[in-house]
C-alpha positions, 0 to 999 in steps of 0.5 A: 629721104621721102620716107623719113621726111614727114616724120622728121618734119613733125619732130621739129615743126609739129604742133608741140615740137615747134615750141620745143625746137625754139626753146632748145635753141634759145636755151642753148644760145643763152647757156653757151654765152653765159658759160663760154667767152665770145670768139671776138674776145679771144682773137690773136692777131699776132699768131705766126703764119709760118711753121718753125721749119720754114727757112726764114723762121729758122733764120730768125732763130739764128739771128736771135741767138747770134745777133741778139738785139736788146732793143726789141721791136722797133717803131720808126717815128718819121718826123717830116717838115716840108720846108725843112727841119730847122735847128729849133726843131732838132733841139725839140726832138733832142728834148723828147729823146732825153725825156724818153730815156729818163722816163721810158714809155710803157713797154719801151726798151730803148730809144736812139739818144738824139740828145747825146749826138752833137749837132753835126752828127744829128744833122747828118741823120737828116734826108738830103733836102733836110726835111725828114729824120727817122727816130727809132723807138724800141718796145718789148717784143713780147707785148701784144698790139694793145700794149704797143698802142698804149706806148705810142699814145703816151709818145703822142702826149709827150710830143704834144707837150714838148712841141706845143701841138700834136705832130701825129695829127698834123698833115704830112704836107703842111709846110711850116708845121712838123708832122710825125708818123709811126711806121715799121713793125710797131706802126704796121701792127697797130694799124692792121689791128685797128683796121680789122677791129673797126671792120668787125662792127661796121661789117656786122651792121652793114651785112644785117641791113643789106640782107634785111633790105634785100629780103624786104625788096624781094619778098615784101614781107616783114615777117619773112625778112626777119625769119632768116635773120633770126635763124642766122642770129641764133646760129651766130650766138651758138657758134661764137661761144663754141669757137671762143671756148676752143680758142680759150683752150688752145684748140684753135687760133682765131683772128679778126680777119677770119671772124669778119669773113665768117660773119659774112659767110653766115649771113650770106650762105645761112640766108640762102639755106633758109630761103630754099625751104621758105620758097618751097613752103610758099610754092606748096601753100598755093595748092595745099590748104593744110599749112602743117602738111605743106610745111612737112612736104617742104621739109621733105622736098628741100632737106636733102638738097640743103644738107647736101649743100651744107656738107659740101661747103663744110668739107670744102672749108675743112680742107683748109686744115691741110694748109701749111700757112697759118692764116689759111689754117685758121679759117678752117674751123670757124668757117666750117663750124659756122656753116654746119650750125647754120644748116642745122638751124635752117633745118630745125629752127627755121621750120619751127618759126615757119610753123609758128607763123604759118601762112602769116609768115608771108603777110601781107602777100599770103599764099592761099589755095583757090578754094581759100581765096574764093571763100575769103572773097565771098565773105568780103563780098568781092569777086573771086580772084583768078587762081594763082598760076605759075608763070612759065620759065622763059629761061627753061624754054630757051635752054631746052629749045636752043641748048647749043646756042646757050652753051656756046654763048656762055662758054665764049663769055665765061672763057673770054673773062677767064683769059684775063685771069692769066694777067693777074699780078700778085703782092704779099705786101701788107702795107699796100692793103692799107688805105693811103692815109693810114699813118704807117703807110704815110710814114713808109712813103716818106721814108721811100721818098727821102731815104731808101725804101729798103731802110724800113725792112732790111734783109739780114743775111748770115753765113757760117764761114767756118773761119775762112775768108769770104768775098761775100761783102764785095759780091753783095755790094756789086748787085744792082738791087742792093743799096747798102751792105752793113759792116759784117758782124760776128756771132755772139756764140759762134764767131764763125757766123757772119751777119750782114744787114742789106738794104735793098734798092726797092720796096722790101715788101714788093714781089720784085724784092721777094724774088731776090731772096733766092739770088742772095742765097745763091750768091752766098752759097757760091762764096762759101763754096769758093772758100772751100765750105762743104754743104754751103746750102746748110750754112746760109740763113736769110731773115727779115720781112722780105724773106718772110714774104718769100716763104709766105709765097712758097707756102701759099703755092704749096697749099694751093697745089694740095687744097684745090685738088682735095676740095674738087675731090671732096665735092666730086665724091659728095656729088657722086653719092647724091646724084649717082652720075659720073657725067653730071658730077664732071660737068657740074664741077667743070662749070663751077671751075670755069666760073671761078676763073671767069670771076678772077678775070672779071675781078682783075679787070675791075680791081686793076683797070677800074680801081687802079691796083697794081696787084691783088693780095696773093692769098685771094685766089685760094680763098676765092676758089674754096668759097666759090667752088663750094658755094657755087655747087650749092645752087647747082645741087638745089636746081639739079635735085629738082630736075632729077626728081621731076624726070622720074615722072616726066620727059627730061626736057619738061623736067628741065624746063619745070626744074629751072622755073621752079628754082629760078626765083629762089636761087636768084634771090639767094644769089643776090643776097650772097653776092651782096653780103660779100660785096659789103667787104668792098666797103671796108678800108682793107684792100685784101678784104675789098679784093676778096669781096669783089671777086667772090661777089662776081663769082656768085653772080656769074653762078647765079645768072649764067652758070646755074640758069643757062649753062648747066641745064643746057648741057643737061639737055644736050646730054639727054639720058647720058647726063645720068650715066651710069645711073638708071633713068626711071620712067623716061618716056620715048622721044615721041612723047617728049616731042608731043609735050614740047609742042603742047607747051 
């Protein structure tokens, strides 16, 4: 690295090569954006998350074959009037369904014909207090969300024409006015897509502004604040069309959630990589009069740590390709590719920009050597300023003089927070991730209050009876968690297959409901076995949203058991290659894992006790683990590489003290920016992103302010020469010399 560094610097930031580097990036960004589509144009928010061999997916195929529904995908229109729906209201609804039947909405396949029901039969559909009725409207299941949204928009217009006002805009608790809300699969799909679509633009703007403001506050230089943003901007302009091309060719699938988090990751981690090299350049400019020489040395001194940090994150995120669950898998390529391109930009484009602006990058606080400052003062007729002096790091002094105290305090604090992670409750309910005033959630709430929550998403249970009589219906009705069981239906192609629609007595999206899926399977198998059916396990199928969420939980647990060890193994392998120390590798990974559980614990305290959430989304622990462990090691690598280099010329304690001092400001700045960008997610209206943003931001802050500056260097101090085992310790002075230097300091 030391031999090739200066040559490499001349290749990307030399007198002429800096312009070549800039032109290459400009041409590359222009060409790719002209030739290939942007990734945002190729989103697929309806991609399947479960594989075809998963029980609920198999059951869905059996249901489509044996119990085909000509209706399609349902939109449940919840009509509600606080003071009760009167005869005139029901006549208007009958007029609406007659209109929809004679002149269907775009992509409509069927509507329940209220107009054909006699008054008594229609009144029977009302809730007990006569305030609510649910009208199912079915749409073509092959249509995308945008097409479904078009159909619902047309429904709003016709409703307004018939009722005289728009019930979809009327408040639910408005008393005398009738309100309407769209829920069910269509409503949930439209709201989910709308929330994420709105998130993309607002997230990009908020992230750019936050990074710009933090850079201006930290470095007080407008040019320096723009250089990382230019680097990130070009990385995004190159990444987006490459991902767009891959999505267009069917190589990958991208959704709006992955693009939103990718944007945050690019700006957060990307700015960090830029700051690592900018900080080193500024340090050298205080002592080196030749700006080009200082830049080449900065590239030499930081490129290894940046490349190592980048590869750590890239490989960790690539491990998500091993996931069974589709949403995890879809994250792998966008995240890892964006980081790969970003750290290439930080080692090529950013040095080129620094070479172009030179010392002016730091205007108005330009770093100059003592000689340059003296010459400048003489020309202006001013007194010569005192030479720039690096402040001694008080943290470096503490971790080397009181390492046991530091380690014990840090472990008690982090360990105490980590204990709260065992109290976390999880949910796989997409609706609970929506704001309370989103139409599909409002509609679901009304159904739950006025009817049965289980009505929104019934469980379909199918068994192959082999032509034998079963007592399954009686068994199902006897269960306390079952509200209603439909009359059994026979399969269209195999009359031995019997199907039941089961309405649960609880929220069908809840964890409690999910845990009853194995119970339903067990009851069904027992009934089949008593009837003399061989291999009853192969003759039971359960479909519906509750069964899908149960399989989602199973897939998530499976993925966590595979991906977490793989990520730890990959990072350990890279650290071993880079540091050549088994001991250092072990404690670096152990400290980051501890901070991860601490972040989960503190995140739960904030989300549960502070924000009042009953549970967090089930995907968050794995997402947070991959990000925090990979990004947390970034800071450790950057700091520990500084210590590793310095200990070749000085005693270990002095190397730790100076290494901590040299890297503290840049890592603190980088940590604040990275945590800030993740915290931006908490401003969005989607709970899964809010919770992910909070936990990840907390983890980054713990790494930045506790693990990296205190815990890791204190452990290194305690271990002494054993921190490098089995590597050799070069030029280590004896304890007497170390003690002398320590007293002198």
